PyMOL commands that place a pseudoatom at each C-alpha (Angstrom):
pseudoatom trace, name=CA, resn=MET, resi=1, chain=A, elem=C, hetatm=0, pos=[0.000, 0.000, 0.000]
pseudoatom trace, name=CA, resn=LYS, resi=2, chain=A, elem=C, hetatm=0, pos=[2.807, 2.363, 0.915]
pseudoatom trace, name=CA, resn=GLU, resi=3, chain=A, elem=C, hetatm=0, pos=[4.547, 1.785, -2.408]
pseudoatom trace, name=CA, resn=PHE, resi=4, chain=A, elem=C, hetatm=0, pos=[1.329, 2.338, -4.346]
pseudoatom trace, name=CA, resn=ILE, resi=5, chain=A, elem=C, hetatm=0, pos=[0.606, 5.724, -2.761]
pseudoatom trace, name=CA, resn=SER, resi=6, chain=A, elem=C, hetatm=0, pos=[4.268, 6.675, -3.169]
pseudoatom trace, name=CA, resn=PHE, resi=7, chain=A, elem=C, hetatm=0, pos=[4.094, 5.849, -6.887]
pseudoatom trace, name=CA, resn=ILE, resi=8, chain=A, elem=C, hetatm=0, pos=[0.987, 7.991, -7.389]
pseudoatom trace, name=CA, resn=ALA, resi=9, chain=A, elem=C, hetatm=0, pos=[2.294, 10.928, -5.342]
pseudoatom trace, name=CA, resn=LYS, resi=10, chain=A, elem=C, hetatm=0, pos=[5.689, 10.979, -7.072]
pseudoatom trace, name=CA, resn=HIS, resi=11, chain=A, elem=C, hetatm=0, pos=[4.004, 11.220, -10.461]
pseudoatom trace, name=CA, resn=LEU, resi=12, chain=A, elem=C, hetatm=0, pos=[1.765, 14.102, -9.347]
pseudoatom trace, name=CA, resn=VAL, resi=13, chain=A, elem=C, hetatm=0, pos=[4.370, 16.444, -7.830]
pseudoatom trace, name=CA, resn=ASP, resi=14, chain=A, elem=C, hetatm=0, pos=[7.163, 18.557, -9.313]
pseudoatom trace, name=CA, resn=SER, resi=15, chain=A, elem=C, hetatm=0, pos=[9.778, 17.373, -6.792]
pseudoatom trace, name=CA, resn=PRO, resi=16, chain=A, elem=C, hetatm=0, pos=[9.321, 13.607, -6.356]
pseudoatom trace, name=CA, resn=ASP, resi=17, chain=A, elem=C, hetatm=0, pos=[12.365, 13.380, -4.070]
pseudoatom trace, name=CA, resn=SER, resi=18, chain=A, elem=C, hetatm=0, pos=[10.459, 15.235, -1.349]
pseudoatom trace, name=CA, resn=VAL, resi=19, chain=A, elem=C, hetatm=0, pos=[7.675, 12.620, -1.139]
pseudoatom trace, name=CA, resn=ASN, resi=20, chain=A, elem=C, hetatm=0, pos=[7.770, 10.868, 2.228]
pseudoatom trace, name=CA, resn=ILE, resi=21, chain=A, elem=C, hetatm=0, pos=[5.267, 8.307, 3.505]
pseudoatom trace, name=CA, resn=GLU, resi=22, chain=A, elem=C, hetatm=0, pos=[5.093, 6.973, 7.047]
pseudoatom trace, name=CA, resn=GLU, resi=23, chain=A, elem=C, hetatm=0, pos=[3.072, 3.839, 7.748]
pseudoatom trace, name=CA, resn=THR, resi=24, chain=A, elem=C, hetatm=0, pos=[1.689, 3.045, 11.193]
pseudoatom trace, name=CA, resn=GLN, resi=25, chain=A, elem=C, hetatm=0, pos=[-0.700, 0.397, 12.465]
pseudoatom trace, name=CA, resn=PRO, resi=26, chain=A, elem=C, hetatm=0, pos=[-2.864, 1.616, 15.362]
pseudoatom trace, name=CA, resn=ASN, resi=27, chain=A, elem=C, hetatm=0, pos=[-4.325, -1.902, 15.581]
pseudoatom trace, name=CA, resn=ASP, resi=28, chain=A, elem=C, hetatm=0, pos=[-4.162, -5.143, 13.612]
pseudoatom trace, name=CA, resn=LYS, resi=29, chain=A, elem=C, hetatm=0, pos=[-7.027, -4.220, 11.238]
pseudoatom trace, name=CA, resn=THR, resi=30, chain=A, elem=C, hetatm=0, pos=[-6.062, -0.595, 10.494]
pseudoatom trace, name=CA, resn=VAL, resi=31, chain=A, elem=C, hetatm=0, pos=[-3.212, 0.883, 8.472]
pseudoatom trace, name=CA, resn=GLU, resi=32, chain=A, elem=C, hetatm=0, pos=[-2.552, 4.618, 8.650]
pseudoatom trace, name=CA, resn=LEU, resi=33, chain=A, elem=C, hetatm=0, pos=[-0.452, 6.284, 5.954]
pseudoatom trace, name=CA, resn=THR, resi=34, chain=A, elem=C, hetatm=0, pos=[0.830, 9.832, 6.393]
pseudoatom trace, name=CA, resn=LEU, resi=35, chain=A, elem=C, hetatm=0, pos=[1.918, 11.551, 3.173]
pseudoatom trace, name=CA, resn=LYS, resi=36, chain=A, elem=C, hetatm=0, pos=[4.345, 14.463, 3.322]
pseudoatom trace, name=CA, resn=VAL, resi=37, chain=A, elem=C, hetatm=0, pos=[5.281, 16.439, 0.215]
pseudoatom trace, name=CA, resn=ASN, resi=38, chain=A, elem=C, hetatm=0, pos=[6.990, 19.744, -0.518]
pseudoatom trace, name=CA, resn=ALA, resi=39, chain=A, elem=C, hetatm=0, pos=[4.876, 22.754, 0.471]
pseudoatom trace, name=CA, resn=ASP, resi=40, chain=A, elem=C, hetatm=0, pos=[4.598, 23.840, -3.174]
pseudoatom trace, name=CA, resn=ASP, resi=41, chain=A, elem=C, hetatm=0, pos=[3.210, 20.438, -4.188]
pseudoatom trace, name=CA, resn=VAL, resi=42, chain=A, elem=C, hetatm=0, pos=[0.475, 20.021, -1.576]
pseudoatom trace, name=CA, resn=GLY, resi=43, chain=A, elem=C, hetatm=0, pos=[-2.145, 21.511, -3.879]
pseudoatom trace, name=CA, resn=LYS, resi=44, chain=A, elem=C, hetatm=0, pos=[-1.274, 19.061, -6.636]
pseudoatom trace, name=CA, resn=VAL, resi=45, chain=A, elem=C, hetatm=0, pos=[-1.704, 16.086, -4.322]
pseudoatom trace, name=CA, resn=ILE, resi=46, chain=A, elem=C, hetatm=0, pos=[-4.998, 17.364, -2.931]
pseudoatom trace, name=CA, resn=GLY, resi=47, chain=A, elem=C, hetatm=0, pos=[-6.394, 18.507, -6.300]
pseudoatom trace, name=CA, resn=LYS, resi=48, chain=A, elem=C, hetatm=0, pos=[-9.350, 20.734, -7.068]
pseudoatom trace, name=CA, resn=GLN, resi=49, chain=A, elem=C, hetatm=0, pos=[-11.950, 20.426, -4.319]
pseudoatom trace, name=CA, resn=GLY, resi=50, chain=A, elem=C, hetatm=0, pos=[-9.949, 17.503, -2.915]
pseudoatom trace, name=CA, resn=LYS, resi=51, chain=A, elem=C, hetatm=0, pos=[-10.842, 15.187, -5.777]
pseudoatom trace, name=CA, resn=THR, resi=52, chain=A, elem=C, hetatm=0, pos=[-7.312, 13.846, -6.301]
pseudoatom trace, name=CA, resn=ALA, resi=53, chain=A, elem=C, hetatm=0, pos=[-6.893, 13.095, -2.602]
pseudoatom trace, name=CA, resn=GLN, resi=54, chain=A, elem=C, hetatm=0, pos=[-10.316, 11.448, -2.509]
pseudoatom trace, name=CA, resn=ALA, resi=55, chain=A, elem=C, hetatm=0, pos=[-9.431, 9.276, -5.506]
pseudoatom trace, name=CA, resn=MET, resi=56, chain=A, elem=C, hetatm=0, pos=[-6.200, 8.190, -3.800]
pseudoatom trace, name=CA, resn=ARG, resi=57, chain=A, elem=C, hetatm=0, pos=[-8.162, 7.322, -0.650]
pseudoatom trace, name=CA, resn=THR, resi=58, chain=A, elem=C, hetatm=0, pos=[-10.691, 5.322, -2.678]
pseudoatom trace, name=CA, resn=LEU, resi=59, chain=A, elem=C, hetatm=0, pos=[-7.965, 3.279, -4.358]
pseudoatom trace, name=CA, resn=LEU, resi=60, chain=A, elem=C, hetatm=0, pos=[-6.213, 2.747, -1.037]
pseudoatom trace, name=CA, resn=THR, resi=61, chain=A, elem=C, hetatm=0, pos=[-9.455, 1.542, 0.543]
pseudoatom trace, name=CA, resn=ALA, resi=62, chain=A, elem=C, hetatm=0, pos=[-9.914, -0.992, -2.265]
pseudoatom trace, name=CA, resn=ILE, resi=63, chain=A, elem=C, hetatm=0, pos=[-6.377, -2.332, -1.850]
pseudoatom trace, name=CA, resn=ALA, resi=64, chain=A, elem=C, hetatm=0, pos=[-6.725, -2.568, 1.931]
pseudoatom trace, name=CA, resn=ALA, resi=65, chain=A, elem=C, hetatm=0, pos=[-10.075, -4.349, 1.649]
pseudoatom trace, name=CA, resn=LYS, resi=66, chain=A, elem=C, hetatm=0, pos=[-8.391, -7.161, -0.278]
pseudoatom trace, name=CA, resn=ASP, resi=67, chain=A, elem=C, hetatm=0, pos=[-6.247, -7.762, 2.830]
pseudoatom trace, name=CA, resn=GLY, resi=68, chain=A, elem=C, hetatm=0, pos=[-9.225, -7.414, 5.155]
pseudoatom trace, name=CA, resn=LYS, resi=69, chain=A, elem=C, hetatm=0, pos=[-7.936, -4.120, 6.574]
pseudoatom trace, name=CA, resn=ARG, resi=70, chain=A, elem=C, hetatm=0, pos=[-9.012, -0.512, 6.815]
pseudoatom trace, name=CA, resn=ALA, resi=71, chain=A, elem=C, hetatm=0, pos=[-6.710, 2.181, 5.426]
pseudoatom trace, name=CA, resn=ILE, resi=72, chain=A, elem=C, hetatm=0, pos=[-6.487, 5.845, 6.358]
pseudoatom trace, name=CA, resn=LEU, resi=73, chain=A, elem=C, hetatm=0, pos=[-4.552, 8.387, 4.268]
pseudoatom trace, name=CA, resn=LYS, resi=74, chain=A, elem=C, hetatm=0, pos=[-3.495, 11.647, 5.879]
pseudoatom trace, name=CA, resn=ILE, resi=75, chain=A, elem=C, hetatm=0, pos=[-1.928, 14.404, 3.803]
pseudoatom trace, name=CA, resn=LEU, resi=76, chain=A, elem=C, hetatm=0, pos=[0.168, 16.845, 5.803]
pseudoatom trace, name=CA, resn=ASP, resi=77, chain=A, elem=C, hetatm=0, pos=[0.525, 20.433, 4.628]
for i in range(1, 77): cmd.bond("trace and resi %d" % i, "trace and resi %d" % (i + 1))
show_as sticks, trace
zoom trace
C-alpha cells in the first residue's frame, strides 16, 4: 500500500524526491499512511476540491479491503 501511494504521489508532484510516507498500524485491522510532500506540491496532491486526494483514498481503501484491513490516508501540509 505504501509503495502504491508513493508511486501515485511521485508522479503528481514537481519534486518527487520530497515525497515521504510513514506507515503506522494503530491496531491489527487498520493501516494509517501519512503523506508528506513539498509545500509547493500540496495543492497538486490534494487537487481541485480535494478530488485527487479522494481518488487516492478510494484506491487505497480498495487495496486494503483485499487484505481485510481498513486504510487511512493523511496528507500533511
